C-alpha positions, 0 to 999 in steps of 0.5 A: 759873762765876759769871755776873757772872764770865763778863761780867768775863772776857769784858770782860777778853778784850776790854780785853787785845786792845785794849791788847796787839794793837789791829791783831789784834783778833778777833771770834770764837773757837772754844769749843774750839780757841781755848781756850788762846789765850784763856788766853794773851790773858787772861794778857798783857792781865793783865800789861799792866794790871799795869804800868798798876797800877804806874804809878798806884801801886796794889798790886793784890794788897793790894787784893784781900787787904783785900776777901777780909778784909772781903767787904761791900766787894763784897757788903755793902748799901753795896758797888756794884750792879754787883759785887753777887753776885760770888764773891770766892773765885772772883775771888781763884782767877781772878787767881791764874790769869791774873796770877800764872801759877798753874794752879789745880786748883779753876779756876773759869774755864769758856773755852767760857761766856766765848768763847760771851758774847764771841762774842754781845756782837761780833756784827754790830759796827758798822763804825769806817769809817762813823764816819769818814765820818758826818756828824752831824745838824745844826739848821737854822735857818729863817727866814721871809719877813721874815728872822726866825727862825721855826723850827728843823729837827733830828732826835731827839738832833740840834739842833746846830750843826757847826763844823770842829774848826779854828774851835773854839778851841784853849782850849775843846778843851783845856778838855773834854780836861782834863775828860774825858780827860787822857790823850786825846793819848797812849792809843790809844782805851782808856785802861787807866790810866782803867779802873784808876782807875774799877775802884778807885773802883767798889770804894771808893764805892757811888755812880754807877759811873765807867766810865773812858771815853775821849773816843774811846769816848764818840764810839763810844757816841754815834755807834755802838753806844748807850748801853745800860748792859750788858757787851756794849755795853761790849765793842762800844764798846771794839773800835770805839774802838780801830779808829777809833783806826787810821782816824782823826786825834786831831783828827778824833775830838775834832771828832766829840765836840765836836759830838756830846756833849749839853750841856744845854738840848736842845743837842748840840755846843758851838756850840749850846750856846754859844748856848744857855747864853751867847747867844754863839758858842763862838769868843767864850766866856770861860774860865770859860764853857769850863770851865762847858760842859767840865763838862757832859758828866759830868751835863748835868742834874745840874750844870745851872747853871739848876737847880743853880748851886752844882753848877755852880760846884764842877764848873767849879772842878774843870775849871779846876783840870785846866785850870791842872794841864795848863797851859792857863790860868795862875793869874791866869785861874784866880782870875779865872774862879773868882770870875766869875759863871756868866753864863748867859742866860734860856732861850730857844728857837724852840718853834713851834706852827704851820707843821709842814705848811709845814716838812715841804713845805720840806724836801721842795723842799730835796731836790727843788731843792737837792739836799740830803739833808735839812735836817737833814743839816748845820747850814743857814740856810734862807730861806723864803717863809712869812709867819709871822702869816698862817700861824698865822691860816690855821691858826686859821681852818681849825680853827675853820672845821672845828669850827663845821661840825661843831657846825652839822650835829650831828656833834661827837663828844667821845671824850675828853680830850687829857690828864688832869693829875690826876697832874701836879697832885698833884705841884705840890701838894707843891712850894713855891708860886710867886707870880702877879703881877697885872699891868695890861693893856697899852695898845693899839697904835697902828693900824697903816698902811693903816687895818689894823683887824684888827692892832690887838692888844686889851688883855689881861685882868688877871691874878689876883695871889697864889700859883698853884694847882697846877691852873694850874701843871700846865696851864702845864707840859702838853704837849698832843698836838694841839700846833698846835691854836690853841684854848686849853687849859683843865683841868676844875675841877668838874663838876655838875649846875649847870655845869662850871667850867674853868681857864685858863693865866692863872689865870682860872676860865671856865664851860664849855658843854660840849655833847655831853660833859656828864656825861662830863667828869672832875676834871683833864681838859685839854680845848680851849675857845673863849672867848666873852667872852675879856677878861672876869675870868670868861669863858665858854667853849665845848668845842672838839672834834677834828673828824673832818672835814677841810680844807686851806688855801693862800695863794700870791703872785700875781706870785711863787708864794711860798707864804706860808701852808700848811696841810695838815690840822687838825692835823699830829700827827693825820695829816701827809698835806699835802692841799694837795700830796700828794693830788687831789680833784674840785674841782666848780665851781671848774674852771668858769672853764676853760670860761668862759674858752675861751668868752670867748677864743672871741669870747663876750661876757660878756652872751652869752646861754645857754640854762639848759635841759636839753641832751644832747650826743653821745658823744665819737667815736661811742662810749659814752653821751651825756651829759645833766647836770642842775640840782639841781632837775631844771629850769633858768631859761631864758636866762641871760647868761654873766656870771650863769651863772658867778656862779650856777654854772649846770651846764647853762650850762657844759655848753652852752658846749660846744655851739657857745659855744667850738667848732662841736662838743662835742668840739673844744670840750672839747679846747679847754678841756683845752688850757688846763688842760694848759698851766696845768698843773692836770694831766698829762692830761685825762680825755676826757669831758664831765663834766671841765668840771664839775670830775669830774677830781681836782686838787691844790690848789696846782695849782689856786691857781697857776691862779687866780693866773694869772686875777688876773695876766691869764694869767700863771701863777706856780710856786709855791715855798716854798724861798727859799735855803740857806747853810751856813757863810755860804756859798750851798748854793742860790738860788731863781732869780727867774722871771716867771710863764709866760704861758698862751697858749691865752687871751688878756689880754682873755679873763683880765680878762674872767673876773676881772670875772666872778669878782668877781660870784661874791663881790658876789651870787653863791654866794660872796655871803658875801664881799660886803662885800669883794667890792671887792678878792676875787674867786673861785669856789666848788665842791661836788663829788658828794653834797657830798663836797668843799666849795671856795673859791678866789679872789684879790686883786691880791696873793694867791690863796687855796684852801680845801678842806674834806672827809673823807678817803676813804683807806678807799675810801668817800667820806663826804658833807658832808651836804645843802646843805653846799656851798662857799659854805657851808662853805668861803667863811667860812674863805676870808673870814677868811684874807684878812681875816688876809692884810691883817692881816699885811702884804698890800696891801688893794688894790681889783682892778686894772683892765685892763693896758694891754696889754688895755686898748685891747682892751676897751670898757666898756659899760652894759647890763641885767645881767639880760637882757644888753641894752645900754643907752644909759646907766645900768645895769651896766657890762659890760666888751666886747671889741673887734675891729679897734676894733669891739665884736662883739655876740655876745649872740644868738649862742647864743639866737636873737633870735627864740627870746627873742622867742617866749619874751618874757612879755607886759609892761608895757614890752615889755622883759624886765622882771618879768612879771605873776607876778614872773618874769623869763625873761631870768632875773630875780635874785630868781625865779631866785636859787640860794636858790630854785631849789636848787644845780644838781647834775651827776649823777653827777659834780659839783655846783653851789653852792646860795645859803646867802644867798639869804634875806638878799638878798630884803631887798634894795631895789636892783639886786645888779649895781651898776657897777664904780667908778673908771673914766672911760676913755671920757669918761663919769661912770660909775665903773669895775670896781674902785674904792669907789663902793657906792651905788645905781645910776642909774635905767634909762633906758627907750626906748619905741621900743626893741624888741630891736635894738641900740643904733644907737650901735654 
């Protein structure tokens, strides 16, 4: 039996069942026992179909006779492809057997072959009940923190806005019924008359074959059985459609269709299509607009009104005439609609090139907090916390920082272009030219409020006039793989020994510094570049290569916990792992503030002296090994103030605080540090071992950001979140409950404020001194883990907290070092500085770090000290912030280093104080002789490392004491400026009393 005939008989068997016995459709026949039953079903079906032929006024016998006389109608070159290979003799004999009641001796019918094909086709048939309960995926609109549309979330083939059928105008419903399925309300899922018309049309026309599918069949095809162009799919489609009609009402089926159909411009469903094509809701469509949409399902691309307006008008006219025939519109409405313009608006879609990590995190919060299946399970309006401009800037800062690191250490590896545009260039060369209009550069915008110069837009370069070259059109049409990388894409135009030239998307040509890719670039390679002089007509460019190193950054609003920006890696297409929320890494010295906070809360003052010298702590619980941390250079700098120990990230100082600085015994001190960590929700449990205080236990970035926000808030920890609210059809589904930050009770406000000022010293002249220019506004801490595997910066302003991490992924279990000297201060601080500046340029206030809160103010006294020795002075010097107890300032300067020890260590000096000794060293910790740049970073072996000071050489040129007074406060009636103002002048000369010898100032 002919293979095509087998498929036709199997399809006829299906059609016969769904039209003559829809409630008893069998999905399995026995090839032997059921032969006669199959023959009878086919005969019943043929009798039923002949009635449909009569209704359509078609003489089937005459058609077959004509085909037999002229075989080219089904077998010729112009015959439909679906009929090629069909044996007309077998077809005629089969027709007589099943439709004329004859029993020909030479019947080609093979019941076994037909049954086996049918049984295989309906195997694992989808359930119609699943369609009854199905929820169409929708496109959710995501708004940023200013209420503007930021993004859309939708699944593949799911950019739609689902509307109840009752909200879709009757005129729109009838327009689609008129265009697609005139007998929708009469048939039971399969319209045999439509099938007949399609069959006859296919015999008569060699063009695209018609399917005769009903709206119900289209619903099943789109949402259940798929759109394979096979007999098997058609068989499955007819059975499921017939069953769907038995369990769903016509309006319900039409609702699934109108919300599910594809209508061009990436839009599914009539509501999204109405907005995409006309900029309005479906309820506002005119007759002409409804007819235009109703004509698109037949061929959204072929009848695209933007590309083929004449075809679209013709198709619209057809739909309008059908609507008039069905009585949907009047003659006057028909005439008016026929002469109206197409009325489409320019295509606008939310094309996002940033925020992919953020939106994915938003989806997780929607599932966790709002109880949504997903953001695409329906059409929601989602209000988020993201600052759109800052989000893009954070991603760009991280990407630049990672690239700069690799260039600096010589680890750049070029592994080929992102894409080659040679074929695309050829296609555009064969197309008509497109003119490029030369426009003058726009004038600069006015300076924005608060003098945020970074927000001032620069004038754009003048674009060259003339026809666009093919390479430019190809570049503009390119869809790069790394769609969220913020380096310009350029196309290689020429390569030679004298240099490489690349074309930019605006038509300019740049000279390229190809670096390590020199000699490996090919014509029309699309590569990423960094423009050196971006406003020039002939700019210079540097090749940018996808780095192997990874990184992440997050910006958190201190008072609320709103996540303003988040990037979980270099590029989302490369890795969807969000390193801000889904991984843990050793925080290194960024965890040291916990220990200093515990010490301050225990009563130590920032001027308390601690020995920066070797120490051994006994085993915890008497078992295990003792702990002997060491600095990177194996030594120490002697007595040093608590403040300077944190500013220069001394490991030995941090370890010695466990030995009597927090509690009497080291294990008890460790427990207090751990208690703060647990209350701050940095960990669910603490590792009970000493290296914990130096950042040996991994932490999540988002939790570290919340802790630093708590420092900025004097101990009030916010809970980070990204989801503000979810609405559906204008009704609230979820609203984030506003709640005040939770206070960390393990330390009081005074301790937190003292810690905050000490962390500001880190950015002014400590390991994060690269931020000294903005240290009036920023405090924070660098961190570097063992062997420079992780480089960190965590810091804050009054308004936001920023955490940056750089390192290599270690999914293979191998930890890769960033390299000798690649510390948090060197790698992560420049990225964080760019993020702070971007925050100020994108609406975050730029304010000097706040003085103590009213609650802490009464317990703090500002007193002048010598910043190196910690000794109090009668005037001048550096204003330190001391805790008061019972109205008095507790003197803890010598609590850990006895005065006698200091006296014994005192060098011979001219003035009898801790000034510079004859050899230029200051035993109490001279700023210049003991700066990290000279002693190296102090590495905990084998767990954590202190940060080397990469800016020491710059500071050796300073001619003034870096410990300047905090500007602004005059609380005590003194003229000394206070902790956080604008004074950047030189400090007053230090007063020296020749009779003063190691004692306390008698005033206190």
